[in-house]
C-alpha positions in Angstrom: -201.4 3.6 102.4 -198.9 6.2 103.2 -199.4 7.5 106.8 -198.2 11.0 106.4 -199.8 13.7 104.2 -199.5 17.4 103.6 -203.2 17.8 104.2 -205.9 15.7 106.0 -209.5 16.7 105.4 -212.1 15.2 107.7 -215.4 14.9 105.7 -216.1 14.1 102.1 -219.0 16.4 101.6 -219.3 19.4 99.3 -216.8 21.6 101.1 -214.3 18.8 101.8 -214.3 17.5 98.2 -213.8 21.0 96.7 -211.0 21.7 99.1 -209.3 18.3 98.4 -209.5 18.9 94.6 -208.0 22.4 94.9 -205.2 21.4 97.3 -204.4 18.3 95.2 -204.1 20.5 92.1 -201.4 22.5 93.9 -199.4 19.3 94.3 -200.2 18.8 97.9 -200.5 15.2 99.2 -204.1 15.0 100.4 -206.0 12.4 102.4 -209.8 12.7 102.9 -211.3 10.8 105.8 -215.0 9.9 105.6 -216.9 7.8 108.1 -219.5 6.8 105.6 -218.9 4.2 102.9 -218.8 6.7 100.1 -218.4 10.5 99.4 -221.1 13.2 99.0 -224.1 11.6 100.6 -225.8 14.9 101.4 -225.1 16.1 97.8 -226.7 12.9 96.5 -230.1 13.6 98.2 -230.1 17.3 97.6 -232.8 18.9 95.4 -234.8 15.7 95.2 -231.8 14.0 93.6 -231.3 16.9 91.1 -229.0 19.0 93.3 -229.7 22.7 93.6 -226.0 23.3 93.5 -225.9 27.1 93.6 -228.0 30.2 92.9 -227.5 33.0 90.3 -228.2 35.7 92.9 -225.7 34.8 95.7 -224.9 37.8 97.9 -223.9 38.2 101.6 -227.5 39.1 102.4 -228.5 35.5 101.8 -226.5 34.3 104.8 -226.9 34.3 108.6 -223.9 34.7 110.8 -222.9 36.5 114.0 -220.5 38.4 111.7 -222.4 39.1 108.4 -219.2 40.4 106.8 -217.2 37.1 107.2 -218.6 35.3 104.1 -217.9 38.2 101.7 -214.3 37.3 100.9 -214.8 33.7 100.0 -218.1 34.4 98.1 -216.4 37.1 96.0 -213.4 34.9 95.2 -215.3 31.7 94.2 -218.6 32.6 92.5 -221.5 30.6 91.1 -220.0 31.1 87.7 -216.8 29.3 88.8 -218.7 26.2 89.7 -220.9 26.4 86.6 -217.7 26.6 84.6 -216.5 23.4 86.3 -219.7 21.6 85.4 -219.4 22.8 81.8 -215.9 21.4 81.5 -217.3 18.0 82.5 -220.2 18.2 80.0 -222.9 18.8 82.7 -225.7 21.2 82.2 -228.3 22.9 84.4 -231.7 24.4 84.5 -232.8 27.6 86.2 -235.9 27.5 88.4 -237.6 30.0 90.6 -235.5 32.7 92.4 -232.3 31.9 90.5 -232.0 28.3 91.7 -229.8 26.1 89.5 -230.3 22.3 89.3 -228.0 19.8 87.6 -229.9 18.2 84.7 -227.8 15.0 84.9 -228.6 14.6 88.6 -226.9 15.1 92.0 -224.8 11.9 91.6 -223.2 13.4 88.5 -221.9 16.3 90.6 -220.3 13.9 93.1 -218.8 11.9 90.3 -217.3 15.2 88.8 -215.7 16.1 92.2 -214.3 12.6 92.6 -212.9 12.6 89.1 -211.2 15.9 89.8 -209.8 14.5 93.1 -208.5 11.4 91.3 -206.8 13.6 88.7 -205.2 15.5 91.6 -204.1 12.2 93.2 -206.2 12.7 96.4 -206.4 9.7 98.6 -209.6 8.6 100.4 -210.2 6.5 103.5 -213.9 5.4 103.7 -215.6 3.8 106.7 -213.1 5.7 108.7 -214.1 7.0 112.1 -211.9 9.7 113.7 -211.2 8.7 117.3 -208.7 11.3 118.5 -206.9 14.4 117.2 -203.7 15.8 118.7 -201.1 18.3 117.7 -197.4 18.7 118.5 -195.3 19.7 115.5 -197.9 18.1 113.2 -201.5 16.9 113.5 -201.9 13.3 114.5 -205.3 11.8 113.6 -206.1 8.5 115.2 -208.8 6.7 113.3 -210.5 3.3 113.1 -208.2 2.7 110.1 -205.0 3.7 111.8 -203.0 6.8 112.6 -202.4 9.5 110.1 -200.4 12.7 110.3 -200.3 16.0 108.4 -199.1 19.6 108.6 -202.6 20.9 107.8 -205.9 19.6 109.1 -209.3 20.7 107.6 -212.5 20.0 109.4 -215.3 19.7 106.8 -217.8 17.6 108.8 -220.8 20.0 108.4 -223.5 20.4 111.1 -225.8 18.0 112.9 -228.8 18.3 110.6 -230.3 15.1 109.2 -228.6 12.8 111.8 -229.7 9.7 109.9 -227.0 10.7 107.4 -224.4 10.4 110.3 -224.3 14.1 110.9 -222.9 15.3 114.3 -221.4 18.3 116.0 -217.9 16.8 115.5 -216.6 20.1 114.2 -217.5 22.0 117.3 -215.9 19.4 119.5 -212.6 19.8 117.6 -212.9 23.6 117.9 -213.4 23.3 121.7 -210.4 21.0 122.0 -208.2 23.7 120.5 -209.7 26.5 122.5 -211.8 28.1 119.8 -215.2 29.6 120.5 -218.3 28.4 118.8 -222.0 29.2 118.6 -224.3 26.2 119.4 -226.0 24.6 116.5 -229.7 25.2 116.0 -232.1 23.6 113.4 -232.6 25.9 110.4 -234.6 25.5 107.2 -237.0 23.4 109.2 -240.8 23.0 109.5 -242.8 24.4 112.4 -244.8 22.4 114.9 -247.8 23.7 117.0 -249.6 22.8 120.2 -251.9 19.8 119.9 -255.1 21.8 120.4 -254.4 24.3 117.6 -252.9 21.6 115.4 -256.0 19.4 115.6 -258.4 22.3 115.3 -256.8 24.4 112.6 -253.9 22.7 110.9 -254.6 19.0 110.5 -257.8 19.6 108.6 -255.7 21.6 106.1 -253.0 19.0 105.6 -251.8 19.0 102.0 -253.2 22.5 101.3 -250.6 25.0 99.9 -250.7 28.6 98.8 -248.4 31.5 97.9 -247.9 33.5 101.1 -245.7 36.1 102.8 -244.2 35.2 106.2 -242.4 37.6 108.6 -240.5 37.3 111.8 -237.8 39.4 113.5 -237.7 41.9 110.7 -237.2 39.4 107.9 -239.8 38.7 105.3 -240.1 35.9 102.6 -242.7 35.1 100.0 -243.0 31.6 98.6 -245.2 28.6 98.9 -246.6 27.7 102.3 -247.7 24.1 103.0 -250.1 22.9 105.8 -249.1 19.5 107.1 -250.4 17.1 109.8 -247.5 18.3 112.0 -247.8 22.0 111.4 -246.5 24.3 108.7 -243.9 23.7 106.0 -243.0 24.7 102.5 -240.2 27.0 101.2 -241.5 30.2 102.9 -241.7 28.5 106.3 -238.2 26.9 105.9 -236.8 30.3 105.1 -238.3 32.1 108.0 -237.5 29.3 110.5 -233.8 30.3 110.4 -234.7 33.7 112.0 -237.3 32.4 114.5 -236.6 31.9 118.2 -238.7 29.7 120.5 -241.6 31.7 122.1 -241.9 34.2 119.2 -244.9 34.5 116.8 -244.7 34.5 113.0 -246.9 36.7 110.8 -248.5 35.2 107.7 -249.9 37.3 104.8 -252.4 35.0 103.1 -253.2 37.5 100.4 -249.8 39.2 99.7 -251.0 40.9 96.5 -254.0 42.5 98.1 -255.0 45.0 100.7 -257.5 42.5 102.0 -259.7 45.0 103.8 -260.1 47.2 100.7 -260.8 44.2 98.6 -263.5 43.0 100.9 -265.1 46.4 101.0 -265.1 46.5 97.2 -266.6 43.1 97.0 -269.3 44.1 99.5 -270.3 47.0 97.3 -270.4 44.8 94.2 -271.6 41.5 95.6 -273.1 42.2 99.0 -275.4 39.2 99.1 -272.6 36.7 98.5 -271.3 34.7 101.5 -267.9 35.6 103.0 -266.7 31.9 102.5 -267.6 32.1 98.8 -265.7 35.4 98.3 -262.6 34.1 100.2 -262.7 30.9 98.2 -262.0 32.8 95.1 -258.6 34.0 96.4 -257.7 31.2 98.9 -257.8 27.4 98.8 -261.4 26.5 99.5 -260.6 24.3 102.5 -258.7 27.2 104.0 -261.5 29.7 103.3 -264.1 27.3 104.8 -262.0 26.8 108.0 -261.4 30.5 108.4 -265.1 31.1 108.2 -265.6 28.7 111.0 -262.9 30.3 113.1 -261.9 33.0 113.5 -264.5 34.5 111.1 -268.3 33.8 111.0 -269.6 33.0 107.6 -272.4 35.4 106.5 -273.4 37.6 103.6 -270.9 40.5 103.1 -273.7 43.0 103.4 -274.2 42.0 107.0 -270.6 43.0 107.9 -269.7 46.5 109.0 -266.7 48.3 107.5 -265.0 47.8 110.9 -265.6 44.1 110.8 -264.3 43.9 107.3 -261.1 45.7 108.4 -260.7 43.3 111.2 -261.0 40.3 108.8 -258.6 42.0 106.4 -256.1 42.6 109.1 -256.1 38.9 109.9 -255.8 37.9 106.2 -252.8 40.2 105.7 -251.3 39.5 109.1 -252.3 36.2 110.6 -250.3 35.8 113.8 -249.4 32.3 114.9 -247.0 31.1 117.6 -245.2 27.8 116.8 -244.5 25.6 119.8 -241.2 24.5 118.1 -239.7 23.0 115.0 -239.3 19.4 113.8 -235.7 19.7 114.9 -232.5 18.4 113.5 -234.3 15.3 112.2 -235.7 17.2 109.2 -233.7 20.4 109.3 -231.8 21.0 106.0 -229.0 22.8 107.7 -228.2 24.3 111.2 -227.3 27.8 112.2 -224.3 28.3 114.5 -220.9 26.7 114.2 -217.3 27.8 114.8 -217.2 31.5 115.7 -216.0 33.4 112.6 -214.0 35.7 114.9 -211.7 32.7 115.4 -211.0 32.2 111.7 -209.4 34.1 108.8 -212.1 35.1 106.3 -209.6 34.6 103.5 -208.2 31.2 104.3 -210.6 29.7 106.9 -207.5 29.0 109.1 -207.9 29.2 112.9 -206.1 32.4 114.1 -204.9 30.7 117.3 -204.1 27.3 115.9 -201.9 27.4 112.8 -202.6 24.7 110.2 -206.2 24.0 111.5 -209.0 25.0 109.1 -212.8 24.9 109.3 -215.0 25.0 106.1 -218.6 24.6 105.0 -221.5 24.3 107.5 -219.1 23.7 110.4 -218.5 27.5 110.3 -221.1 30.0 111.6 -222.4 30.9 108.1 -225.8 29.5 107.1 -227.4 30.2 103.8 -231.0 30.7 102.7 -232.9 27.9 100.9 -232.1 27.8 97.2 -228.5 26.7 96.6 -226.9 29.2 98.9 -225.4 26.7 101.3 -223.8 24.7 98.5 -222.2 27.9 97.2 -220.8 28.6 100.7 -219.4 25.0 100.8 -217.8 25.5 97.4 -216.4 29.0 98.2 -215.1 28.2 101.7 -213.6 24.9 100.4 -211.9 26.6 97.5 -210.5 29.3 99.8 -208.9 26.8 102.2 -207.7 24.7 99.2 -205.6 27.5 97.9 -203.4 27.6 101.1 -203.4 24.3 103.0 
């Protein structure tokens, strides 16, 4: 293999593959270094193997970043429709699910195959099972790897974040940024289930393991409404994963178990119409029965509605619409779908992803301090940031 290239991309994930494809189309000689034995491993497992590859409703509001404006340029220039058009050209189709999520009907592997086909047509070279050992820069970038030394005028870091470490994920991108004097924000698990203290877990949550319901969850001024799932470890489900990105250790979360009702008014109306019925029975008509039963053991006392004062009903309603719980932590990077943090966006051009202080060095995808909500938004950031860098490297 030729040892010198115009562009070296470290990481054959979503962002790296899109960048390689675009740079190769421009006639650039591109080498992609991947420490795994194949490309796109995180793409392959995404969406339960169906790959939630983007979302119809992408906007900057769907992203967390110390600079919320940074993502706007790339997202505006490479949209979900651009990636959908790419799929169409390869004969792939998709289905829309809740909240604008798009899934590939031919499966996640078909998306990897599409990207590799495009890279092949653009004459992109790949080196698999290739561990980067050292990077240096003089007039060009020198990348020493387990498969030899390679050089390039442009170097793109597309190694993602440290979530799901069993896939080989690390904080490699931040180490490269630090080497070249660029600031970064420490990675933190995001889109991740919550854990709770052993006592509360055993008393309240383990008995509910497997129970799910539609709920609203709030924290730090953000609110999401989707399915909540009780597990033997704590709380999970889409609504918990969403809010976890905004949660800081030591803070409570607020759960609305009846988001379509003013619970106090509903209980008062039920008391007037069905005063002899038990609280547990009434709650079981709106909530999963196991949850209703447990709530009537603690913190409520099960009794006929007619025995409860309006003040007591208001107190119960306040808990149903605003149940405050304080997680002890999260399940961490082991199960986090992504990580917040990354290379400080103030160090990068929002148009090209190039480091302002280090010409020819680029960071794309999850390595950058831009993290999307659940629902295909992180893939769209990978496509958009990879495309942006691919136009200029």
